[in-house]
C-alpha positions as CSV (number, residue, x, y, z in Angstrom):
1,M,-37.0,1.0,-16.2
2,A,-37.2,0.0,-20.1
3,N,-33.2,1.0,-20.0
4,E,-32.7,-2.4,-17.3
5,K,-35.0,-4.4,-19.3
6,A,-32.8,-3.8,-22.2
7,V,-30.1,-5.3,-20.9
8,P,-30.3,-9.2,-20.5
9,E,-29.0,-10.1,-16.9
10,W,-26.0,-11.9,-17.1
11,R,-23.7,-14.1,-15.2
12,P,-20.5,-16.0,-15.9
13,K,-20.5,-20.2,-17.0
14,F,-18.3,-21.3,-14.0
15,N,-19.1,-20.9,-10.1
16,P,-18.2,-17.1,-9.5
17,W,-16.1,-18.1,-6.5
18,L,-14.0,-20.2,-8.1
19,I,-13.4,-17.5,-10.5
20,A,-12.8,-15.2,-7.4
21,V,-9.8,-17.3,-6.4
22,V,-8.3,-17.5,-9.3
23,V,-8.2,-13.9,-10.7
24,A,-6.8,-13.4,-6.5
25,V,-4.0,-15.7,-6.9
26,A,-2.9,-13.4,-10.2
27,A,-3.7,-10.1,-8.2
28,F,-1.8,-11.5,-5.0
29,M,1.2,-12.6,-6.9
30,E,1.4,-8.9,-8.3
31,V,1.1,-7.2,-5.0
32,L,3.3,-9.3,-3.3
33,D,6.2,-7.7,-5.6
34,T,5.7,-4.5,-4.2
35,S,7.4,-5.1,-1.1
36,I,9.2,-8.7,-1.4
37,A,12.3,-7.0,-2.5
38,N,12.8,-5.0,0.5
39,V,14.8,-6.8,2.5
40,A,16.6,-8.5,-0.1
41,L,18.2,-4.9,-1.7
42,P,21.4,-5.0,0.4
43,H,21.8,-8.1,-1.3
44,I,20.7,-7.1,-5.1
45,A,22.7,-4.0,-4.6
46,G,25.7,-6.3,-3.6
47,N,25.6,-8.6,-6.0
48,L,24.8,-6.8,-9.4
49,G,27.9,-4.2,-8.3
50,A,25.4,-0.9,-7.0
51,S,25.5,1.3,-3.9
52,M,22.6,1.1,-1.4
53,D,21.3,3.9,-2.7
54,Q,21.5,3.0,-6.4
55,G,19.5,-0.3,-4.8
56,T,16.4,1.4,-3.8
57,W,15.6,2.1,-7.7
58,V,14.4,-1.0,-7.9
59,L,11.5,-0.2,-5.9
60,T,11.1,2.8,-7.4
61,T,11.2,1.8,-10.6
62,Y,8.2,-0.7,-10.3
63,L,6.2,1.8,-8.2
64,V,5.8,4.4,-10.9
65,S,5.7,2.3,-14.2
66,N,2.7,0.0,-11.9
67,A,1.0,3.6,-11.1
68,I,1.1,4.9,-14.3
69,V,-0.7,2.1,-15.5
70,L,-3.7,1.5,-13.1
71,P,-6.3,4.5,-13.5
72,I,-5.3,3.9,-17.9
73,T,-6.7,0.0,-17.5
74,G,-10.5,1.3,-18.1
75,W,-8.9,2.8,-21.6
76,L,-6.7,0.0,-22.2
77,T,-9.7,-2.7,-21.6
78,S,-11.8,-1.2,-24.2
79,I,-9.5,-1.8,-26.3
80,L,-8.4,-4.8,-26.2
81,G,-11.1,-6.6,-24.2
82,R,-10.7,-7.4,-20.6
83,K,-9.9,-11.0,-20.2
84,R,-7.5,-10.7,-23.3
85,F,-5.8,-7.4,-21.0
86,F,-5.7,-9.6,-18.4
87,L,-3.7,-12.5,-20.0
88,I,-1.1,-9.7,-21.8
89,C,-0.7,-8.7,-18.2
90,I,-0.1,-12.2,-16.3
91,T,1.9,-12.9,-19.5
92,L,4.0,-9.8,-19.7
93,F,4.5,-10.0,-15.5
94,S,5.8,-13.6,-15.5
95,I,8.4,-12.8,-18.5
96,A,9.3,-9.7,-16.7
97,S,10.2,-11.9,-13.5
98,F,12.1,-14.1,-15.4
99,M,14.2,-11.5,-16.4
100,C,15.0,-10.5,-12.8
101,G,15.5,-13.1,-11.6
102,I,18.7,-13.8,-14.6
103,A,19.4,-10.3,-14.3
104,P,23.5,-9.7,-15.5
105,S,22.9,-6.6,-14.2
106,F,21.5,-3.7,-12.5
107,G,20.6,-2.2,-15.8
108,F,19.1,-4.8,-17.1
109,L,17.2,-5.8,-13.7
110,L,15.9,-1.6,-13.8
111,F,14.4,-2.6,-18.0
112,A,13.0,-5.4,-16.2
113,R,11.7,-4.5,-13.0
114,V,9.8,-1.4,-15.3
115,I,7.8,-3.7,-17.4
116,Q,6.9,-6.3,-14.2
117,G,5.6,-2.8,-13.1
118,A,3.6,-1.4,-16.0
119,A,2.1,-5.1,-16.5
120,G,1.4,-5.7,-12.5
121,G,-0.6,-2.4,-12.9
122,G,-3.5,-3.7,-14.6
123,L,-3.8,-7.7,-12.7
124,Q,-5.5,-5.6,-9.3
125,P,-7.9,-3.9,-11.4
126,M,-8.5,-6.4,-13.5
127,A,-8.9,-9.2,-10.8
128,Q,-11.5,-6.6,-8.4
129,A,-13.4,-5.8,-12.0
130,I,-14.1,-9.5,-12.8
131,M,-15.3,-9.9,-9.1
132,A,-17.8,-7.1,-9.3
133,D,-19.2,-8.4,-12.4
134,S,-19.0,-11.8,-11.7
135,F,-21.1,-11.6,-8.4
136,P,-24.6,-9.8,-7.7
137,P,-24.0,-6.7,-5.5
138,R,-25.9,-8.7,-3.0
139,L,-22.6,-11.3,-2.6
140,R,-19.9,-8.9,-4.3
141,G,-19.0,-7.8,-0.8
142,M,-18.1,-11.3,0.3
143,A,-16.6,-11.4,-3.1
144,F,-14.3,-8.3,-2.4
145,A,-13.2,-10.2,0.6
146,I,-10.8,-12.3,-1.2
147,F,-9.9,-9.4,-2.9
148,G,-9.1,-7.7,-0.4
149,L,-6.9,-10.4,1.4
150,T,-4.5,-10.6,-1.5
151,V,-4.1,-6.5,-1.5
152,I,-3.5,-6.0,2.2
153,V,-2.6,-9.6,3.3
154,A,-0.1,-9.7,1.2
155,P,1.9,-6.4,1.2
156,A,2.3,-7.2,5.8
157,L,3.7,-10.6,4.3
158,G,6.2,-9.2,1.6
159,P,8.9,-8.4,3.8
160,T,9.5,-11.6,5.3
161,L,8.9,-13.6,2.8
162,G,11.3,-11.6,1.1
163,G,13.4,-12.3,4.1
164,L,13.3,-16.2,4.4
165,I,14.3,-16.5,0.7
166,T,16.8,-14.3,0.5
167,D,18.6,-15.9,3.5
168,S,17.4,-19.5,2.7
169,Y,18.6,-19.1,-0.8
170,S,19.3,-16.4,-3.3
171,W,17.5,-13.0,-4.0
172,R,16.6,-14.4,-7.6
173,W,14.1,-16.5,-6.2
174,I,11.8,-14.0,-4.6
175,F,11.3,-13.2,-8.9
176,L,11.4,-16.8,-10.0
177,I,8.6,-18.0,-7.8
178,N,5.9,-16.0,-10.0
179,L,6.7,-18.2,-12.7
180,P,5.1,-21.5,-11.9
181,V,2.6,-18.9,-10.3
182,G,1.7,-17.5,-13.4
183,V,1.6,-20.6,-15.6
184,V,-0.9,-21.8,-13.3
185,A,-2.5,-18.3,-13.1
186,L,-2.9,-17.9,-16.9
187,T,-4.2,-21.7,-17.9
188,L,-6.5,-21.4,-15.5
189,I,-8.3,-17.1,-16.0
190,S,-7.7,-18.9,-20.2
191,Q,-10.5,-21.4,-19.6
192,L,-12.3,-19.5,-16.9
193,V,-12.7,-16.2,-17.4
194,E,-15.4,-14.3,-19.8
195,D,-16.1,-10.6,-20.9
196,P,-19.5,-9.8,-20.5
197,P,-21.2,-8.7,-23.0
198,F,-22.3,-5.1,-21.5
199,L,-18.3,-4.3,-21.8
200,R,-17.3,-1.0,-23.6
201,R,-15.5,-1.6,-26.7
202,V,-14.1,0.5,-29.1
203,K,-14.2,-0.7,-33.2
204,A,-11.3,-1.2,-34.8
205,G,-10.3,1.7,-36.5
206,Q,-11.9,3.9,-34.2
207,M,-8.9,3.8,-31.2
208,R,-7.9,7.4,-30.7
209,L,-4.6,7.7,-28.7
210,D,-4.9,11.0,-26.3
211,T,-1.7,11.7,-26.7
212,I,-1.7,14.8,-23.9
213,G,-3.2,12.8,-21.2
214,L,-0.9,10.4,-21.7
215,S,2.0,12.5,-21.2
216,M,0.7,14.5,-18.5
217,L,0.2,10.9,-16.4
218,V,3.7,9.6,-17.5
219,L,4.9,13.0,-16.8
220,G,2.4,13.6,-13.2
221,V,2.7,10.4,-11.6
222,G,6.1,9.6,-12.1
223,A,7.5,12.9,-10.4
224,L,5.1,11.7,-7.5
225,Q,6.1,8.7,-7.1
226,I,10.0,9.7,-7.2
227,M,9.3,12.6,-5.3
228,L,7.7,10.3,-2.0
229,D,10.4,7.7,-2.4
230,K,13.4,10.5,-2.5
231,G,11.2,13.3,-0.4
232,Q,13.1,12.3,2.9
233,E,16.2,11.1,1.8
234,D,16.9,14.4,0.5
235,D,15.3,16.5,3.0
236,W,11.9,17.7,1.5
237,F,11.7,20.8,-0.4
238,S,14.9,22.3,0.8
239,S,16.5,19.7,-2.2
240,H,15.8,21.6,-5.6
241,F,15.2,18.0,-6.9
242,I,12.3,17.6,-4.8
243,V,10.5,21.0,-5.6
244,V,11.4,20.4,-9.0
245,L,8.9,17.0,-9.1
246,A,6.5,18.4,-6.9
247,V,5.8,20.9,-9.4
248,I,5.9,19.1,-12.0
249,A,3.3,16.4,-10.2
250,V,0.9,18.9,-9.0
251,V,1.3,20.9,-12.8
252,C,0.8,17.8,-15.2
253,L,-2.5,15.9,-12.5
254,A,-4.2,19.3,-12.1
255,F,-4.0,19.9,-15.9
256,L,-5.2,16.0,-16.8
257,V,-8.6,16.7,-14.6
258,L,-9.0,19.6,-16.6
259,W,-8.0,18.0,-20.2
260,E,-9.7,14.8,-19.7
261,W,-13.1,16.3,-18.1
262,D,-14.1,17.3,-21.8
263,D,-12.8,14.5,-23.9
264,K,-15.0,12.7,-25.3
265,E,-12.2,9.7,-25.0
266,P,-10.5,10.3,-21.8
267,I,-7.4,8.0,-21.7
268,V,-8.4,8.6,-17.8
269,D,-12.5,8.7,-16.5
270,V,-11.7,11.3,-14.6
271,R,-15.9,12.0,-14.9
272,L,-16.5,8.9,-12.3
273,F,-15.8,11.2,-9.8
274,K,-18.9,13.1,-10.0
275,H,-20.4,10.3,-8.2
276,I,-20.5,11.0,-4.8
277,N,-20.1,7.4,-3.4
278,F,-17.3,6.4,-5.9
279,A,-15.8,9.9,-5.1
280,G,-16.1,9.4,-1.2
281,S,-15.0,5.7,-1.5
282,C,-11.5,6.9,-3.3
283,I,-10.8,9.2,-0.5
284,I,-11.8,6.7,1.7
285,M,-9.4,4.3,-0.4
286,F,-6.6,6.6,-0.2
287,L,-6.6,7.3,3.6
288,A,-6.8,3.6,4.5
289,G,-3.6,3.1,2.4
290,I,-2.2,5.3,4.2
291,V,-2.6,3.9,7.4
292,S,-2.5,0.5,6.5
293,F,1.3,1.3,4.7
294,S,2.0,3.2,8.0
295,V,1.2,0.5,10.5
296,S,3.4,-1.9,8.3
297,V,6.4,0.7,8.8
298,V,6.2,1.8,12.3
299,M,6.3,-1.0,14.5
300,P,9.3,-3.4,12.8
301,Q,11.3,-0.3,12.0
302,F,10.7,0.6,16.1
303,L,11.8,-3.2,17.3
304,Q,14.4,-3.4,14.4
305,I,16.3,-0.6,15.6
306,Y,15.7,0.9,19.0
307,M,14.9,-2.7,20.1
308,G,17.7,-5.6,18.1
309,Y,15.1,-7.4,16.4
310,T,16.4,-8.9,13.3
311,A,14.4,-8.4,10.4
312,Q,13.1,-12.0,9.8
313,K,11.2,-11.3,13.9
314,A,10.0,-8.1,13.5
315,G,7.9,-9.8,10.3
316,L,6.9,-12.3,12.1
317,V,5.3,-9.1,14.5
318,V,3.5,-8.0,11.5
319,S,2.4,-11.0,10.1
320,A,0.5,-11.6,13.6
321,G,-2.1,-8.8,12.5
322,A,-2.2,-10.0,8.8
323,G,-3.3,-13.2,9.7
324,I,-6.2,-11.8,12.3
325,M,-7.4,-10.3,8.9
326,L,-7.7,-14.2,7.6
327,I,-10.7,-13.8,10.3
328,T,-12.3,-10.5,10.0
329,I,-12.1,-9.5,6.6
330,P,-14.3,-12.1,5.3
331,L,-16.6,-11.7,8.6
332,V,-16.5,-8.4,6.9
333,G,-18.0,-9.4,3.7
334,V,-20.6,-11.5,4.7
335,L,-21.4,-8.1,6.8
336,T,-21.6,-6.0,3.6
337,S,-24.6,-8.5,2.7
338,F,-26.8,-6.9,5.9
339,V,-25.5,-3.6,6.9
340,S,-24.9,-0.4,4.3
341,A,-21.8,0.1,3.4
342,K,-21.3,3.7,4.7
343,Y,-21.3,2.2,8.9
344,L,-19.7,-0.8,8.5
345,I,-16.7,1.9,7.1
346,A,-17.0,4.0,10.0
347,F,-16.4,1.1,12.3
348,G,-13.7,0.3,11.1
349,W,-12.2,4.2,11.3
350,L,-13.3,4.5,14.9
351,G,-11.4,0.7,16.0
352,S,-8.5,2.4,13.8
353,A,-8.5,5.8,16.2
354,L,-9.0,3.4,19.1
355,A,-5.9,1.2,18.2
356,M,-3.7,4.1,17.2
357,F,-4.2,5.8,20.1
358,W,-3.5,2.9,22.5
359,S,-0.5,1.9,20.3
360,A,1.1,5.3,21.4
361,H,-0.2,4.5,24.9
362,V,1.8,1.4,25.3
363,M,4.4,2.3,22.7
364,S,8.3,2.2,25.1
365,M,11.6,1.1,25.2
366,Q,10.2,-2.0,27.5
367,I,7.5,-3.0,25.2
368,D,7.7,-6.7,24.8
369,I,6.6,-8.9,21.5
370,G,3.7,-9.9,23.0
371,T,2.4,-6.9,23.2
372,A,3.9,-5.4,20.3
373,A,2.0,-8.3,18.2
374,M,-1.1,-7.4,19.8
375,V,-0.8,-3.9,18.5
376,M,-0.3,-5.0,15.2
377,V,-3.0,-7.3,15.7
378,A,-5.4,-4.3,16.8
379,Q,-4.1,-2.0,14.1
380,F,-5.1,-4.6,11.4
381,V,-8.3,-5.5,12.6
382,P,-10.6,-2.3,11.7
383,V,-8.7,-2.1,8.0
384,G,-10.9,-5.0,6.6
385,F,-14.3,-3.1,7.7
386,I,-13.0,-0.1,6.1
387,F,-11.3,-1.6,2.6
388,V,-14.1,-4.3,1.2
389,P,-17.0,-1.9,2.3
390,A,-15.3,1.1,0.4
391,I,-14.8,-1.0,-2.4
392,T,-18.6,-2.5,-2.4
393,A,-19.9,1.5,-2.0
394,S,-17.6,2.7,-5.0
395,Y,-19.6,1.3,-7.9
396,I,-23.1,2.0,-6.4
397,G,-24.9,4.4,-8.8
398,V,-22.4,3.7,-11.2
399,P,-23.1,2.1,-14.5
400,K,-22.2,-1.4,-15.3
401,D,-20.2,-0.8,-18.3
402,R,-17.4,1.8,-16.1
403,S,-16.3,-1.3,-13.4
404,D,-12.8,-1.5,-15.2
405,S,-12.6,2.2,-14.5
406,I,-13.6,2.2,-11.3
407,S,-11.5,-0.5,-10.5
408,G,-8.1,1.1,-11.5
409,L,-9.3,4.6,-10.1
410,T,-9.6,2.7,-6.4
411,N,-6.2,1.1,-6.9
412,F,-4.6,4.0,-8.0
413,M,-5.8,6.0,-5.1
414,R,-5.0,3.1,-2.6
415,N,-1.2,3.3,-4.2
416,I,-0.9,6.4,-4.2
417,G,-1.8,6.8,-0.4
418,S,0.4,4.0,0.4
419,G,3.5,5.9,-1.2
420,I,2.4,8.7,0.6
421,G,1.6,7.2,3.9
422,T,5.0,5.4,4.3
423,S,6.8,8.9,3.4
424,L,5.1,10.8,6.1
425,V,5.5,7.8,8.4
426,L,9.4,8.1,7.8
427,T,9.1,11.7,8.0
428,V,7.4,12.7,11.3
429,I,9.0,10.1,13.0
430,A,13.0,12.1,11.4
431,R,11.2,15.5,12.4
432,R,9.9,14.5,15.7
433,T,13.1,12.9,16.9
434,Q,14.9,16.3,16.5
435,F,12.2,18.4,18.7
436,H,12.0,15.8,21.4
437,L,16.0,15.7,21.5
438,T,15.6,19.9,21.4
439,R,13.5,19.7,24.2
440,M,15.3,17.0,26.3
441,S,18.4,18.9,25.9
442,D,16.8,21.5,28.1
443,H,17.6,18.6,31.2
444,T,20.5,17.3,29.7
445,G,23.4,19.6,30.3
446,I,25.9,19.5,32.6
447,G,24.4,22.3,35.2
448,N,21.6,19.7,35.6
449,T,21.9,18.5,39.1
450,D,19.9,14.9,38.3
451,F,21.6,14.5,34.7
452,T,24.9,15.2,36.6
453,S,23.7,12.5,38.9
454,Q,23.5,9.9,36.3
455,I,26.6,10.4,34.6
456,Q,28.2,9.8,38.0
457,G,26.5,6.7,38.9
458,L,27.2,5.6,35.5
459,T,30.9,6.2,35.6
460,Y,31.3,4.7,38.3
461,A,29.5,1.4,37.6
462,L,32.0,1.5,34.3
463,H,34.5,1.8,36.1
464,M,33.7,-1.2,38.7
465,Q,32.2,-3.5,35.7
466,S,36.0,-3.0,33.9
467,A,39.5,-4.0,35.8
468,G,41.6,-1.4,35.9
469,V,39.4,1.3,33.8
470,G,40.0,4.6,36.0
471,M,36.9,6.6,36.6
472,A,38.3,9.5,34.2
473,D,38.6,6.8,31.0
474,A,35.2,5.5,32.0
475,Q,33.3,9.1,31.7
476,P,33.3,9.0,28.0
477,G,31.8,5.9,27.9
478,A,29.3,7.0,30.4
479,L,28.2,10.1,28.5
480,T,28.0,8.0,25.3
481,R,25.5,5.7,26.9
482,L,23.4,8.5,28.2
483,S,23.7,10.3,25.0
484,Q,22.2,7.1,22.9
485,L,19.3,6.3,25.6
486,V,18.4,10.2,25.5
487,F,18.4,9.9,21.7
488,A,15.9,6.5,21.7
489,Q,13.9,8.6,24.3
490,A,13.4,11.1,21.6
491,S,12.4,8.3,18.9
492,T,10.0,6.8,20.8
493,L,8.5,10.1,21.8
494,S,8.3,10.3,17.8
495,Y,7.2,7.1,16.8
496,I,4.8,8.1,20.2
497,D,3.2,11.0,17.7
498,A,3.1,9.6,14.7
499,Y,0.6,7.3,16.3
500,Y,-1.6,10.3,17.5
501,L,-1.4,11.2,14.3
502,M,-2.8,8.9,12.0
503,G,-5.2,8.5,15.3
504,T,-6.8,11.9,15.1
505,A,-7.0,11.2,10.8
506,S,-9.1,8.2,11.6
507,V,-11.3,10.0,13.4
508,V,-11.9,12.7,11.2
509,M,-12.2,10.0,8.4
510,L,-15.2,8.7,11.1
511,F,-17.2,11.6,10.7
512,L,-16.2,12.0,6.6
513,S,-17.9,8.0,6.1
514,F,-21.3,9.3,6.9
515,F,-21.3,11.3,3.9
516,L,-21.4,8.2,1.6
517,K,-24.8,7.2,-0.1
518,A,-26.9,4.6,2.6
519,N,-27.1,1.5,0.7
520,D,-29.6,-1.0,0.9
521,P,-27.6,-4.3,1.3
522,R,-31.0,-6.0,0.5
523,H,-31.5,-4.6,-3.3
524,T,-30.1,-6.8,-6.2
525,E,-29.3,-4.5,-8.2
526,Q,-26.9,-1.5,-6.9
527,H,-25.4,-0.5,-10.5
528,A,-27.4,2.8,-12.5
529,A,-29.1,1.7,-15.5
530,H,-27.0,2.3,-18.7
């Protein structure tokens, strides 16, 4: 108790809700840039003289630099101070966005994206940390609901907004729109935000750069992100390049943990994983990243490739799911003041499991846009019940002065999960499509009477529809159409398999949720004394 009294109760000078909205705007701007450029890649590559394969580096360079900065934000704030670091990140992000928007060449654009990703890596965790310290624990869940809206809704809206801007104006405006937002955020944050007195700061002249830890982080995370981005394209471990990246990632990240564990001034505070709630929350955030990004990929891809929807129309289906979160996430924020985090998380995983299994049941080549929108709504509703309480639980039992490290590592785990989720679901779809094609080949041979009858019927129909086309000439067209139908059916089965996989993972996480420490939401303080 003596230690607790030694630390005065601190509250910000300005209304914390105003602070939460302002810092959330900065985080929203950054998260939006992780997905807004996706649909503009063909335009960017064509305009700057790059191939489509090269165009994907617009995304990869951003994600790599972003992921490297996330886990070291706690160390950076101990040197620069949280507010100063936040303002530097916003300034650099805005400048880099301007550089992207005026890029005269593809190489210049990639350079600007590296800066933009690195600066953006500090925006999410700083926004989360500022919210954590600006609110008392009993209101923290409601604050994190605002943060949840930015980091979950923004990636879902990104492709739709990016498509609208690119089609209506130019791909350059998907970057230039960050400038006014950055200026407003910079002005307001400089006036409203202040550093709490309990934040750790390294005194001048005592800063020590852990070059070994930083080198392992850069190599490990860089190799992992490139492997996730290029894995499916290069057929994973059949590629020597991917194998080398995997070895580098595993060795460097494992060594990083061992090295930082005993370091007195670690660049990544891995000792936080000794706290069971923090470790459990990181696992949950990792899985939540996998599921939330996977569902944003599966349905839009299916609608565009097999149902003939435009990217904009498919994006609107995703927006229906993102829109429902404007209701569910604030509701979860209120519930965190009355219900223990682990029960909300368990409910979220239960809802996720039911949504995935239902999605697998209704998935078919006859799915209409209304049903597809309902599928997205069902899949997005549980995300808020997982995301907001998981962030809230990560602070339980951890000293106040570790807020920046907590936010950096939880966001890092979610981002890595997002990358793995996207790669995993695309790989599952590709591999299971081949599996189902092999199985279906047993029923599509010339010796199969039902298949032969379908060819004959379709050949006759084409013969009757096209004047002057004989039966012999119509048969190749019939075979082509049937082949396309068989491939579409095999692909549909693979999408169903992906939903079953995500549903099974949700069931496993449902049971693991109960290992979290049950907090009493009525308590006024949940941080450990320090």
